C-alpha positions in Angstrom: -32.4 -19.1 -19.8 -33.7 -16.2 -17.9 -36.7 -16.5 -15.6 -39.1 -13.6 -15.4 -37.0 -12.3 -12.6 -34.0 -12.2 -14.6 -32.8 -15.2 -12.9 -30.3 -17.3 -15.1 -31.3 -21.1 -15.1 -28.8 -23.4 -15.4 -29.1 -25.4 -18.6 -27.4 -28.5 -20.2 -24.1 -27.8 -22.3 -25.1 -30.5 -24.7 -29.2 -31.0 -24.6 -29.7 -27.5 -23.4 -32.2 -29.4 -21.1 -33.1 -27.1 -17.7 -35.1 -29.2 -15.4 -34.1 -32.2 -13.6 -31.0 -33.0 -12.1 -28.9 -30.4 -13.9 -25.3 -30.4 -12.0 -22.0 -27.8 -12.8 -18.4 -28.9 -13.3 -17.0 -29.9 -9.9 -13.7 -28.2 -11.4 -14.5 -24.9 -12.7 -18.0 -24.2 -11.9 -19.3 -22.8 -14.8 -20.4 -25.5 -17.4 -23.5 -27.7 -16.6 -24.7 -31.0 -17.5 -27.8 -33.1 -17.1 -26.5 -36.4 -16.9 -23.4 -38.5 -17.0 -23.7 -39.0 -20.8 -24.1 -35.5 -21.4 -21.1 -34.6 -19.3 -18.8 -37.3 -21.1 -20.0 -36.0 -24.4 -19.3 -32.4 -23.5 -15.9 -33.1 -21.9 -13.4 -33.1 -25.1 -14.5 -29.5 -25.6 -15.0 -28.2 -22.3 -11.7 -29.8 -20.6 -9.7 -26.9 -22.2 -12.0 -24.1 -21.7 -12.5 -25.5 -17.9 -8.6 -25.0 -17.5 -8.8 -21.5 -18.1 -11.6 -20.9 -15.9 -9.9 -22.7 -13.0 -6.5 -20.8 -13.8 -8.4 -17.7 -13.9 -10.2 -17.7 -10.8 -7.0 -19.0 -9.1 -5.0 -16.3 -10.3 -7.6 -13.8 -8.9 -8.4 -15.4 -5.5 -4.6 -15.6 -4.8 -4.3 -12.0 -4.8 -7.4 -11.2 -2.6 -7.5 -11.7 1.1 -8.9 -9.9 3.9 -10.0 -7.1 1.0 -6.6 -6.1 0.6 -4.5 -6.6 -2.9 -1.0 -8.4 -2.6 -0.6 -8.1 -6.5 2.8 -7.6 -7.3 3.6 -5.1 -10.0 4.7 -6.2 -13.6 8.2 -6.7 -14.4 9.5 -5.2 -17.9 7.3 -2.3 -18.4 8.1 1.2 -18.0 5.1 2.4 -16.0 2.7 0.7 -13.8 -0.9 1.6 -14.3 -3.4 2.0 -11.4 -6.8 -0.4 -11.3 -6.2 -1.6 -14.6 -9.3 -3.9 -14.5 -11.0 -0.6 -14.1 -9.1 0.7 -17.1 -10.2 -2.4 -19.0 -13.9 -1.7 -18.6 -13.7 1.8 -19.5 -11.7 0.9 -22.7 -8.5 2.9 -21.1 -6.0 0.0 -20.5 -3.4 0.9 -23.3 -3.9 4.6 -22.2 -1.1 6.6 -20.3 1.3 3.9 -21.1 4.9 4.7 -22.9 4.6 3.8 -26.6 7.1 1.0 -26.2 5.0 -0.6 -23.5 1.7 -0.3 -25.8 3.5 -1.8 -28.7 4.9 -4.8 -26.4 1.4 -5.4 -24.8 -0.1 -5.6 -28.1 2.1 -8.0 -29.4 1.8 -10.2 -26.2 -2.0 -10.1 -26.2 -2.0 -11.1 -29.9 0.5 -14.0 -29.3 -1.4 -15.2 -26.4 -4.9 -15.1 -28.2 -2.9 -17.1 -31.0 -2.2 -19.9 -28.3 -5.2 -19.7 -26.6 -7.4 -20.5 -30.4 -4.8 -23.1 -31.2 -5.3 -25.1 -27.7 -9.0 -24.2 -27.1 -10.3 -24.5 -30.2 -7.4 -26.2 -32.7 -7.6 -23.2 -34.6 -4.5 -22.8 -36.8 -4.8 -19.0 -37.3 -3.7 -17.7 -40.9 -0.8 -15.9 -41.6 0.7 -17.0 -38.2 3.8 -19.3 -37.0 0.6 -21.6 -36.0 -0.2 -22.1 -39.9 3.4 -22.8 -40.8 4.4 -19.1 -41.6 8.1 -17.8 -40.9 6.7 -15.1 -38.3 3.1 -14.2 -37.5 3.1 -10.4 -39.3 0.0 -11.0 -41.6 -2.0 -12.0 -38.8 -1.0 -9.1 -36.6 -1.4 -6.7 -38.9 -5.2 -8.1 -39.5 -5.5 -7.8 -35.4 -4.3 -4.2 -35.5 -6.9 -3.4 -38.3 -9.5 -5.0 -36.0 -8.0 -3.2 -32.6 -8.3 0.6 -34.7 -12.0 -0.5 -35.4 -12.8 -0.7 -31.8 -13.5 2.8 -30.6 -11.1 4.5 -28.2 -9.3 1.5 -27.2 -6.1 2.9 -28.8 -4.2 6.0 -27.0 -5.0 9.2 -28.5 -1.4 9.6 -29.9 -1.8 6.3 -32.4 -1.5 6.9 -35.6 -0.3 5.1 -39.0 3.6 6.2 -37.6 3.1 4.5 -34.4 1.2 1.5 -35.9 4.1 1.4 -38.3 6.8 1.2 -34.9 4.4 -1.1 -33.1 4.8 -3.8 -36.1 8.6 -3.1 -36.5 8.9 -4.0 -32.7 7.8 -7.5 -33.3 10.1 -7.7 -36.5 13.3 -7.6 -34.5 13.4 -11.4 -34.8 14.3 -14.1 -32.5 15.1 -14.4 -29.4 14.0 -10.8 -28.9 11.0 -11.2 -26.5 8.6 -9.3 -28.8 9.8 -11.5 -31.9 6.5 -12.4 -34.1 8.5 -15.5 -34.8 7.9 -16.6 -31.6 4.6 -18.1 -29.9 5.0 -17.6 -25.9 2.3 -19.4 -23.9 0.8 -18.3 -20.8 3.5 -19.7 -18.7 6.0 -17.6 -20.5 3.8 -14.4 -20.1 3.7 -15.3 -16.2 7.4 -15.6 -15.9 8.3 -12.4 -18.3 6.1 -9.9 -16.4 6.2 -11.6 -13.0 2.2 -10.8 -12.7 -0.1 -13.6 -12.4 -3.0 -11.4 -13.5 -1.6 -10.3 -16.5 -2.6 -13.1 -19.0 -6.1 -12.2 -17.8 -5.8 -8.7 -18.7 -4.6 -9.7 -21.8 -7.5 -12.2 -22.7 -9.7 -9.5 -21.5 -8.4 -6.8 -24.1 -8.3 -9.8 -26.5 -12.2 -10.3 -25.7 -12.6 -6.4 -26.4 -10.9 -6.5 -29.6 -12.4 -9.7 -31.1 -15.8 -9.6 -29.7 -15.3 -13.1 -27.9 -13.2 -14.5 -25.2 -10.6 -17.5 -25.6 -12.6 -21.0 -26.4 -16.0 -18.6 -26.8 -15.7 -17.8 -22.8 -17.5 -14.7 -21.6 -15.4 -12.6 -19.1 -17.8 -10.0 -18.1 -18.7 -11.2 -14.6 -14.8 -12.0 -13.8 -14.2 -8.2 -15.1 -17.0 -7.0 -12.9 -15.7 -8.7 -10.1 -12.1 -7.6 -10.6 -13.4 -4.0 -10.8 -14.8 -4.7 -7.5 -11.5 -5.7 -5.8 -9.8 -2.7 -7.2 -12.3 -0.5 -5.4 -12.2 -2.2 -2.0 -15.9 -3.5 -2.4 -15.6 -7.2 -1.1 -16.2 -9.2 2.1 -13.0 -9.2 4.3 -13.0 -12.9 4.3 -10.9 -14.6 1.6 -13.0 -15.5 -1.5 -14.2 -18.5 -3.1 -13.7 -17.2 -6.6 -14.7 -20.5 -8.5 -18.2 -20.5 -6.6 -18.7 -16.9 -7.3 -18.4 -17.5 -10.8 -20.9 -19.6 -11.7 -21.9 -19.1 -15.1 -24.4 -21.4 -17.0 
């Protein structure tokens, strides 16, 4: 709830109460409760999104010290793009990359979202390995159709032929990394790319495609912050990310 000055008033995640002793989660600092009973009632739902919030904050803060990025360039990609979070905000994260890199990143963005939907909301996505299919091709086709409906997210060279090539890149079969028979977790993505921010970037792209973040989380504030880090517009001291992202 916002007051007349546009300031957001914290509200209880269970009952919606805004007055009294409203407290925020001590771990992620994003969700509020008005009592111990409400906190307990919300914990089963909140604990998984809480883990994502804490992990995202940790990934961001670990790369920002004295206003300087110490981020390691991703592995297993042909090209590294500059200021990826700025590009996410402008819708050009997939632009200016080699075709094979785009195919790979789309497959991994899709597969990470499958895992997030299962782990955070117990969703076994239809047409995917989580629903018992041999591979996730039907769900991936649906993902690509949704992506194509989001204006300008895809690079200018994308067409039906490139779409077919992207699908073929996922049909190579295990143990190839991009196989749609596999369902890599966040830890697998981290290990493969060697970049602590890659899962965050993929989740933010997924949010642009699906219209909501994993578990219903809103990554708008985090994206704005990461853009500031790329522009060098931050304090010269190490930042406490968990306190900065106090979302109600």
